[in-house]
C-alpha positions, 0 to 999 in steps of 0.5 A, a space after each residue: 546345376 539344377 537343371 542338371 541334377 533333373 536330368 541325371 538323377 532319377 527321382 527314386 534316387 535323391 533319397 539315396 543323395 541326401 543319405 549318402 552326401 555325395 551328390 558330386 560323385 554320384 553325378 559323376 557315377 552316372 556320367 561314367 558308368 556307360 563309358 566305363 562298362 564299355 571299356 571293360 567289356 571291350 577288354 573281355 577280361 576272364 575270371 575264376 569263380 570265388 569257388 574255382 579260385 579256392 579249388 586252385 589254391 587247395 588242390 594245385 597249390 596255387 598262392 595268390 596276390 591280389 590288386 585293389 584300389 590301393 595297390 593301383 595307387 602304389 603303382 602309380 606312385 600316387 601319395 596317399 594317407 594311408 598305412 604304406 608310403 608310396 615309392 618307386 620301388 613299391 611301384 616297381 615290384 607290384 608292376 612286376 608282380 602284375 606282369 608276371 607269368 608264373 604258373 604257381 600264382 593267380 592274380 586278383 582284379 576287382 571284378 567290377 568289369 561288367 554290370 552283373 558283377 558290379 550290380 552285387 554291390 551296394 551304391 556307395 560301393 558301386 560309385 567308388 569303383 566306377 569313379 576310381 576304375 574310370 580315373 585310374 585303370 587306363 593307366 594300369 591297363 597296359 599291365 593286364 594280360 587278356 589272355 590271363 585267368 584273374 581272381 576277384 581281388 574282393 574274394 576276401 571281402 565277403 560281407 559289408 558292400 554287398 547288397 545280398 549279404 545273406 550269401 556271406 556265410 557261404 563265401 566264408 565257408 568256401 574260404 575256410 576250406 584253405 586252411 581246413 585241418 591245415 598247419 598254417 602261417 599268417 603273416 599281418 601287422 601287429 594290431 590285425 590279430 586275424 582270427 582272434 576272439 572269433 571263429 574263423 580259423 577254428 578248423 585249422 590244425 595249427 596257428 602260427 603267426 609272423 608280426 610285422 610293422 602295422 605301417 610301412 611294412 614294405 620297408 622291412 620286406 626283406 627281413 619279412 621274407 627271409 622270416 617267412 621262407 624259414 618258418 613257412 615251408 610246406 604250410 598254408 601261408 595266410 597274408 595280411 599285409 597290404 601291398 607287401 602281401 601282395 609281393 610277398 605271395 608272388 616271391 613265395 609262389 616261386 619257391 617249391 613248398 610254399 603257398 602264400 594266400 593274400 587275403 587282406 580285410 578277411 578278419 575285419 569283414 568276418 567281424 562285421 558279419 558276425 555282428 551284422 552291422 550295416 556299415 564299417 566300424 571299429 572292432 575292439 583290440 583290432 586296427 580297423 584303417 577304413 574307419 575314422 574312429 579307432 578301437 585299439 582297447 587293450 586286449 589283455 582284458 581278454 585273458 584267453 584270447 590274449 593268451 591264445 594270440 601270445 601262444 601263436 607268435 613265433 617271430 616279430 619283426 617290429 
């Protein structure tokens, strides 16, 4: 093992191994990277830029469904400790979305398919994506249409994993065009509180919310879908509800008068951006599934924010 380390790990990278405490994953990354990038290059997938994706949403009223590492695991029906249990039905519906050919829907995939895009991310993120995709993407690959143009799933994750965080403000400015001067309906988990306590939605005309379970929302899918149909027509619908959002955006895109955009994690990433943090951390009053320590302190202590949140709720499905 010592000799292998000396051969594979450059001297300049050894401090990183100590810092991140994941030498095994780093070694796997070094071994997998070349093979992975060659496989992705051979697929020759095409992606919209983030600006082009927003243009498609705002100008052509297209909806957006995003597939990330979690959605791939749910497609494969792999049981994990997370906020949504895996099931055959969830797997079937996600496959249906991923293989669909609806002109009103943009599908997002992780744009880590070539070295240029991969290198935009911090080392720990590059390690994660190469190792994860090398292990699982081969099972999802038959569902991918190489003639389709995809969005980048990371479009709503504008900050924490990027090496150059100075561009995050421009990324958020781009996303804010989606709801600029629009009436929006947010469909979110009960502890998400998208846009509460920050100015993310300050350029929207009117904000309404449907509050859904923070765990296993897909078990209430039909009720959620019918409620969004009732309240969301001719509004810009912002979804932050895990894999349920991925499927909702697809189903809504088939209906006239509905534009639904899956932007999960956008609010938490914006909170990190505003704070200038260097790593994921808990945010008071909001659920952050990617940190061990949760901070769900009672938002009633901030009367103005609490009242604003309550006044936007038009339906609760809990």
